[in-house]
N, C-alpha and C positions, 0 to 999 in steps of 0.2 A: 662717285657714282654717276652713271649716265642715265638720264631720264628721257625716254623717247615718248613724246606726246602724239598719240595716235587718234586723229579725228575720225569722224564717221566715214568720210570719203576714203581715207587711208585704210580703214578697217576692211573695206571691200577689195583692197588691192594687196593684201598680205598673201605671200606665196612661200612655198618651201622648195628649195633647189639644192643643187650640188655644184661644186666648182673645183676643178683640178688645180687651178692656180693657187687658190687659198690652201689646198692640201699641200702643195709643193713648198710654199713659203713657210708654212707652219711645220712641215716635216724638217726643214732646215733648222728650225728652232730646237726640235726634239733631238736632232743629231748630236748636239753638244750639251743638252740639258742633263743634269745629274739624276733626274728622276722624270717620270715615275717608272716603276718596274714594268709596267705594261709594255713599254717600248724597248726593254733591255735587249731582247733577242734581235729585234730589227736594228737597233742602234749599233750593236756589235757587227752585224753583217754589213751595214752601211759604212761603218768606220773602216772595216777591212777593205772594202771596195775603194773608198776615197783615198786610202793610203797607197793603193797599188796603181791608181789611174791618175795621171797628171791632169788630164782634161776634166775629170770629175772633181778632183781636188781644187782646181782653179775655179770651177763653177761654184762650188760650195763656198769658197773664200769670197767670191764676188757677191754671192747672195747674202752672206753674213755681214759683209761690209755695208750693204744697203738695208738689210733687215736684221740687225743684231738681236739675238735673244735677250730677254729680260730688260729691254729698254722701254717697253711700253708703246713705242711708235715705230712704224716704218712707212715709207711712201705709199700713198693710196694707188699710185699708177701701176704698182706691181700686181694689183688684183683688180683689173677692169671688169665692169659688169659683163662684158661679152664672154668672160671665162665660164659663165653658166651655160654657154652653148658648146663648150668643149675646149680642149687645150689649144688647138690651132686658132680658133676664133679669138681666144683670149690673148694669145701671143701677137696676133695681128693687131689687136686693139692696143696692146702695150707699145708696139712699134709706132703706132700712130698717135701716141700721147702728145698733145700740144706742147710746144716749147714753154708757153706761159705757165704750165703746171709743173714742169720739171724742176725749175730753180727753187721756187718756194718750198716744195715738198722735200727737196734734198737739203736745203738750208735747215729746215726743221729736224730732219733725220740726223744731220751731223752737228747739231747744236752742242758746242763744247768739245767737238772732236775735229781734228784737222782732216779735211777731205783730200784724198790723193788726187793726182793730176787727172786720172781717168774719170773721176767723179765730177771734177770741175768741167771737163769736156762734155760729160753727160748733161750737166746743168745747162750748158750752152746749146743743147739740142742737137749735137752732132749725131747724124743718123747711124754712123758706124758704131758708136758707143751704145745707142739705144738697142741696136740689133745684137750687140754683144750681151747685153742684159737678157734679152729674150732668149738667146741661145743658151745662156747659163741656166735659166729657168727650165728650158726644154731638157737640158742634159741631166739636171737634178731629178726632174720628173721621170724621164725615161729610165734612169739607172737605179734610183732609190725608191720611187713611189709606184711606178707602173708595174714592176714585177709582182707586187702583191695587191694590184688594184682590185682583184676579185674579193679579197678580204675586206678592203676598204668599202667596196660597193655593198657587201653584205651588211656591214655595220650601218652604213648610211641608209640603206633600204629598210633595215629594221627600224631605225628611228623614224623614217618617213612614214612607215606603216602605223606607228604609234600616233604621229601627228594627224594622219589621215583619219584614224579612228576617233581621235579627239575632236576633229573638225566635224565629222559625221554626227557625233553624239551631242556636241555642245556648240556648234557653229564656231565662228572666229574667236569668240570669247573662250570657248572650250579649248581651242588650239593654243591660244596664248597662255592660258592657265596651265596647260600641260607642260610648259617649259621649265617649271620649277625643278630643281633648286637654282638653276643657272640664271634664269630670268624670272622676274616677279611681275605678274600682271595685276595692276591695281587701276582699273579703268578710270580715266583713259590713258594711263601712263604705264609703259613697260620699263621696268627698272633693271639695271645690271651693274655689278661691281665694275669699276673703271678707274684707271690711274688718276683721273681728274674729275672734278664735279662740274657737270654741264648739262644743259637741257637742249634737246633736239626736237623741233616741231616739224612733223612731216608735212603739214599743210596740204593734205590731199594726195601726197605722193605715196607710192607703194613702199612696202618693206619686204625684203626677201630674207627669209630665215635659212641659214645654211648649216646643216649638221656636218660636223667634221671629225674624222678619225684623229687627226694630228693636233687639233685644238685641245688644250688641256687646262683644267682649273677654271679659268674665267673666260667668258665670251669675248669676242673681238668685234670691233665696229670700225667703219671708216672714220677718219678724222674730219674730212671736209663735209660740212653739212649740206653743201650745194649738190653733191653727187647723189645718184640713185642709192638709196640706203640699204645696207645689208647688216645682218648680225650673224656672226659665225659662232656656233656654240659646240661644246664637246658632246660626242655621242656616248651612249652607254657601252662600255667595252665588255659587258657580261651577258650578251644575248645567248640563248640556249642553242648554240650551233652544235651540230654533230659532224664529226669528220666524215666527209663523203666516202662512201664505200661503193665502188663500181658494181660489186655483186648484188647490192641492194636494189639496183635498177630492175633486176629480173623480177623482184617482188611486186612491181608496179602493175603487172598484168591483172586485169580485172575491172569490171565496169564500175563497181562501187568506189574503188580507189581513184579512178579517173574522175568521177563526179566530185570527190573530195578535193582533188587537185584543182579542178575548175572553180570550185567554191572558194578556195583560199586566195583567189585573185584579189579579194578585198580582205583587209586585215580583220581577222575573226577569232573568237575564242572557240573552244570545242563545243561549248553550249550553243553558241550561235550556229555552228555548222550542223549540230544535231537537230536543231529546230528547222533549219533551212532545208535539210536533206531528208528529214524523217528517219534518221539513223540513230541507234542507241549511242549515248555519249561514250561508253566504253569502246565501242567499235570505231567511232570517230577518232578517239585518242590513239588507238592502235594504228589506224591508217596514217594519221599525221606523223606518228613516230617513224614509220617506214619511209614516208616522203622526206622527212628531215634527215634520216640516215643516208638517203640517196642524194642529198645535197639539193633537193628541190624546194624545201620549205625551211624558213628560219622562224624561230620562236623567241619572243622577247617579253620579259616581265614588265608590266606597267600597273602601278598601284597594286591591287590584289588580284590582277588578272594576268593570264598569259595569252598574248596575241600571236597568231600565226599568219604569215604572209609568204608570198613566193620569192625565191631567189631569182636572179637573172636566168639561170638555167631552167628553173621551174616555169618561168613565164615563157621561155622559148618553146619548151615542150608543150605547154598549154596551147600555143599558137600553131602547133604542128611543125615547128622547125626541127632540124636534125640536131643531134647532140654536138656534132662537129661544128656546125655553123654557129651555135650558141656559144660554145667555148671560145671560138676564134674572135668573137665580137670585141 
């Protein structure tokens, strides 16, 4: 078990983010995992691509060598903090990993395994090898993760909507309490199942919570306690998504529905929207259903409530952006 001790100062620095590098490394794990069934269709497509493309196959093999599934540890340098600012920023940070970090992290990763020559050269800090790792991560992301990034973004945004609502209703304590069953908040300690038993004291440092589509079963954390701390946890894969129907967009015409769309900017229940807009709950429910069918709203169950929030497309329309520019983002 990992016990994260969150002092009063650290409580004020808890954030929720997203990170494509974490998604990519964990997607590599799911590629060869025997379960769960949630990833079966994706795993089959990805496997076919990897078998037909030498470049992708080599990238996957490299990633698995550094971050093998089911081992419980992979080097922290694969998922630098800058990944929260996007893939390119994360890869640049990976390439800039200090040599002093490479060797000890690789030694731990290959404990009991014979490291190939290229890994030994990577441990020496050879820039060409570090760039090779970054390129492999980019290839896996571009080929296996990015094509369905809209689906990943929907799941992550739905989770963040739940956390936002929990924060609004109960402050940081409410946010941390909402992370059950994956994490257990027993102030001032956040507990999670972990391969080894250890305590981590934040000592005023922040903690970034990262909901992840490809994280499964148990949360993941960095090994090095001196690094900016993150906890990656699985999202709920059962939000109430409706398959987007282009014809449903025509039903958006109307002032009332536009008001509902604007009000869903903040994660809300139908009762919330009804009170806020002065509209009957049954009417609000109908409008939300149409918006969801158009791919503009996602609904997710949390406790005994259903929270509605905007998809990236819905946010774009709410800001007056064109459908094309929103889809191309």
